[in-house]
C-alpha positions in Angstrom: 146.2 84.6 303.3 143.3 86.4 305.0 140.3 87.2 302.8 139.7 90.9 302.7 136.1 92.3 302.3 135.3 93.6 298.9 135.0 97.3 299.1 131.7 98.9 298.3 131.6 100.3 294.7 131.9 104.0 294.5 128.8 105.8 293.2 128.9 106.4 289.4 130.0 109.8 288.3 127.9 111.6 285.8 129.5 112.1 282.5 131.3 115.4 282.5 129.1 117.7 280.4 130.1 120.6 278.3 130.8 123.7 280.5 127.7 125.6 279.5 127.6 127.5 282.8 129.4 127.5 286.1 128.6 125.0 288.8 125.6 125.8 290.8 124.4 128.5 288.4 120.9 129.8 288.6 118.8 131.4 285.8 115.3 132.4 284.9 113.1 130.6 282.4 112.4 133.8 280.4 109.3 135.8 281.2 109.0 138.3 284.0 106.2 140.6 285.2 106.1 144.3 284.4 106.7 146.3 281.2 110.0 148.1 281.7 112.8 146.2 279.8 115.6 148.2 281.4 114.4 147.3 284.9 113.9 143.7 283.9 117.4 143.4 282.6 118.8 145.1 285.7 116.9 142.6 287.8 118.2 139.6 285.9 121.8 140.7 285.9 121.6 141.6 289.6 120.0 138.4 290.8 121.3 135.9 288.3 124.9 136.9 287.6 126.2 133.5 286.6 123.5 132.7 284.0 121.5 135.7 283.0 118.9 135.7 280.3 117.2 138.0 277.9 113.9 138.9 279.7 110.5 138.6 278.1 107.7 140.9 279.2 104.4 139.5 278.0 102.4 142.2 279.9 103.2 144.6 277.1 100.8 142.8 274.7 100.5 139.9 272.2 103.7 140.8 270.4 105.7 140.3 273.5 104.3 136.8 274.3 105.9 133.5 273.5 104.1 133.0 270.1 104.3 136.7 269.0 107.9 137.0 269.8 108.7 133.6 268.3 107.1 134.7 265.1 109.4 137.6 264.8 112.2 135.1 264.1 110.5 133.5 261.1 112.7 134.8 258.3 110.6 135.7 255.2 107.4 134.3 256.8 105.5 137.4 258.0 102.6 137.0 260.5 99.7 139.1 261.6 97.5 139.0 264.6 93.9 137.8 263.8 91.0 137.2 266.3 92.0 133.5 266.5 95.7 134.3 267.0 98.8 134.7 264.9 98.5 133.9 261.2 100.9 133.7 258.3 100.3 136.5 255.7 101.8 137.7 252.5 103.5 140.9 253.8 104.5 142.3 257.1 101.9 144.5 258.8 101.5 146.6 261.9 101.4 143.7 264.4 104.6 142.2 263.3 106.3 145.6 263.2 105.2 146.2 266.8 106.5 142.8 267.9 109.9 143.5 266.3 110.0 146.9 267.9 109.4 145.4 271.4 112.2 143.0 270.8 114.5 145.8 269.6 113.8 147.7 272.9 114.6 144.6 274.9 117.9 144.2 273.1 118.7 147.9 273.6 118.1 147.5 277.4 120.1 144.3 277.5 123.0 146.0 275.7 123.0 148.8 278.2 122.8 146.6 281.4 125.2 143.9 280.1 127.9 146.3 279.0 131.2 144.5 279.7 129.6 141.2 280.6 131.5 138.0 279.9 129.9 134.6 280.2 126.9 132.6 279.2 123.7 134.4 278.2 120.5 132.5 277.7 118.0 133.5 274.9 114.6 131.9 275.0 112.7 131.5 271.7 109.5 129.5 271.0 110.4 126.1 269.4 109.3 124.9 266.0 106.5 122.6 267.2 105.0 125.1 269.6 104.9 127.7 266.8 103.5 125.2 264.3 100.8 124.3 266.8 100.0 127.9 267.5 100.4 129.9 264.2 97.8 129.5 261.5 98.1 129.2 257.7 96.6 131.9 255.6 93.5 129.7 255.1 93.0 129.3 258.8 94.3 125.8 259.6 97.3 125.4 261.9 100.7 125.2 260.3 101.0 121.8 262.0 98.4 120.4 259.6 100.6 120.9 256.6 104.0 119.0 256.6 105.4 121.3 253.9 104.4 124.4 255.9 106.1 122.9 259.0 109.3 122.4 257.0 109.2 126.0 255.9 108.5 127.3 259.4 111.3 125.2 260.8 113.8 126.4 258.3 112.7 130.1 258.7 112.9 129.8 262.5 116.4 128.4 262.5 117.7 131.1 260.2 116.0 133.8 262.3 117.5 132.5 265.5 120.9 132.3 263.9 120.6 136.0 263.1 119.4 136.7 266.6 122.5 135.0 268.1 124.7 137.0 265.8 123.0 140.3 266.9 123.5 139.4 270.5 127.2 138.6 269.9 127.6 141.9 268.1 126.0 143.9 270.9 127.6 142.0 273.8 130.9 140.6 272.5 131.7 138.8 275.7 128.5 136.8 275.8 128.4 133.1 275.0 124.8 132.6 273.7 122.7 129.7 275.0 119.6 129.3 272.9 116.6 127.9 274.8 113.8 126.5 272.6 110.6 126.8 274.5 108.4 123.8 273.6 105.4 123.7 276.0 103.1 122.3 273.2 105.5 119.5 272.3 103.8 116.8 274.4 100.4 117.6 272.9 101.9 117.6 269.4 103.3 114.1 270.0 100.1 112.8 271.5 97.8 114.2 268.8 96.0 116.6 271.2 96.2 119.8 269.2 92.7 120.8 268.2 91.6 121.8 264.7 90.1 125.4 264.2 86.6 124.0 264.7 87.5 122.4 268.0 85.6 119.3 267.0 88.7 117.3 266.0 92.4 117.1 266.6 95.4 117.1 264.3 97.3 113.9 263.7 100.1 113.0 266.2 103.6 113.8 265.0 106.0 110.8 265.2 108.9 111.1 267.7 111.6 110.9 265.0 109.9 113.7 263.0 109.6 115.9 266.1 113.3 115.3 267.0 114.5 116.0 263.5 112.6 119.4 263.4 114.2 120.5 266.7 117.6 119.2 265.6 117.3 121.3 262.4 116.7 124.5 264.4 119.5 123.7 266.9 121.9 123.1 264.0 121.0 126.5 262.5 121.0 128.4 265.8 124.4 127.2 266.9 126.4 127.7 263.7 128.5 130.8 263.2 126.8 133.3 261.0 129.2 134.6 258.3 130.2 138.2 258.9 128.0 138.6 262.0 130.4 137.4 264.7 128.4 134.7 266.3 131.6 132.8 266.9 132.1 129.5 268.7 130.5 128.6 271.9 126.8 129.0 271.0 124.8 126.0 272.3 121.1 125.2 272.4 118.7 123.2 274.6 115.0 122.8 275.1 112.6 123.9 277.8 109.5 121.9 278.4 107.6 122.4 281.6 104.8 119.9 280.9 104.2 116.7 283.0 106.1 113.8 281.6 108.3 115.8 279.2 109.4 113.7 276.1 113.1 113.4 277.2 114.0 110.8 274.6 112.8 113.1 271.8 114.9 116.0 273.3 117.9 113.8 273.6 117.6 112.5 270.0 117.3 116.1 268.8 120.8 116.9 270.2 119.8 119.3 272.9 122.8 120.4 275.0 120.6 121.0 278.0 117.1 120.2 279.2 115.1 122.9 281.2 112.4 121.1 283.1 109.8 121.8 285.8 111.2 119.9 288.8 107.9 120.3 290.7 106.2 118.2 288.0 108.9 115.5 287.7 108.2 112.1 289.2 110.1 108.8 289.6 108.7 107.8 286.2 111.0 110.4 284.7 114.1 109.0 286.4 115.3 106.7 283.6 115.0 109.5 281.0 116.9 112.0 283.2 119.6 109.4 284.0 120.1 108.6 280.4 120.4 112.3 279.6 123.0 112.9 282.3 125.0 109.8 281.2 125.0 111.3 277.7 126.6 114.5 279.0 123.4 116.6 278.8 123.1 119.4 281.4 119.9 120.2 283.3 118.1 123.3 284.4 115.6 122.2 287.0 112.7 124.5 288.2 112.5 124.4 291.9 110.0 127.1 292.9 106.5 127.9 291.5 106.1 130.5 288.8 103.3 132.3 290.7 103.3 133.9 294.2 103.7 131.4 297.0 105.5 131.3 300.3 109.1 130.2 299.6 110.8 127.7 301.9 114.4 127.9 303.1 117.0 127.0 300.4 118.0 123.8 302.2 114.5 122.4 302.0 114.0 123.5 298.4 117.1 121.6 297.3 116.2 118.3 299.0 114.1 117.0 296.0 117.2 117.4 293.8 119.4 115.6 296.3 116.8 112.8 296.4 116.7 112.6 292.6 120.5 112.3 292.5 120.5 109.6 295.1 117.9 107.6 293.2 119.9 107.9 290.0 123.0 106.7 291.8 125.3 109.6 290.8 127.9 111.0 293.1 126.7 113.9 295.2 129.7 116.0 294.1 128.5 115.9 290.5 125.0 117.4 291.4 126.0 121.1 291.2 128.2 120.4 288.2 125.4 119.0 286.1 122.3 120.8 287.4 121.5 124.5 287.4 118.3 125.8 288.9 115.4 128.1 287.8 111.8 128.8 288.7 109.5 126.1 287.5 108.3 128.2 284.6 108.1 131.8 283.5 107.3 134.5 286.1 105.0 136.6 284.0 102.0 135.7 286.1 103.8 136.6 289.4 104.0 139.9 291.3 107.2 141.9 290.8 108.0 141.4 294.5 107.7 137.6 294.2 109.6 137.5 291.0 112.6 139.2 292.7 112.3 136.9 295.7 112.1 133.8 293.5 115.2 134.7 291.5 117.1 135.4 294.7 115.9 132.1 296.1 117.0 130.0 293.1 120.5 131.6 293.3 120.8 130.5 296.9 119.6 127.0 296.0 122.2 126.8 293.3 124.9 127.8 295.8 123.6 125.0 298.1 124.0 122.4 295.3 127.7 123.1 295.3 128.4 123.9 298.9 126.2 121.2 300.5 125.4 118.6 297.8 124.5 115.9 300.4 
């Protein structure tokens, strides 16, 4: 009997993730330049039809930025804008009313442009640790300095996001909400790099387990149906962190359904964490173009780092577009309106390449 050569093993196939978005989908991170919510929504739904998002327009002022908007979701924890930033106060004031009014205008614009839309719709909200590291207590210290205040903020944020999801579902019945918790400050929180108000010291580092539990609590609240508000099944939540060396193990422990990462900052040191996430069925949104004006390459060249990542991880090429969606590396608020439009169109073309030419 003639010995037959042992066939080479087939590349491993990534665990089939939940169908949060269609293969090769492209999206934005959240923020855009300009101050017209109707035009922003029209841009998003025109350029990102497979995975649109609720735009953020920070150029309108503090109440439209990541912290001011995030604070509008803190149920029963009103804030006000002080010289040092947003601070918890006893009763709602003018600054909070303005922030809520800006959000209401965005929702009105979204409802008009998304009329009849059916599919996933991404909603970006500041995560609990970024808010705790940014918002001050009434006496002036960061919320992060007080574990009890952190617990209150986390609970209030989860409830507020749940109400936000229900409102979106009421306005756009065909939408399947995907909540994106923006956590740019999370690495600094974990490393103990958040400064005290004086700037002469830093707050104690938060343990990985504690950080994961806080995010998990918000995810649980944000993805449950809200009685009588029609949130319905299908809501899911993930985390966006565009920092170098994002804490992937913390995000995975928190139960994130997807990670949104800056692919331009990822290195081979992140491979193990990404591979473990993919094997666990977590989907990825990878930023592939800068968030500020630059000359964009051809889509085939832009997609090559993703192909290289997939080859290093040993997953089959065919699974790349099924697991990975693409975005700009971060928000586009600092870009020109011309570049923002070109960047969104470019990531849509890159997403198509992931499916049509994964190798």
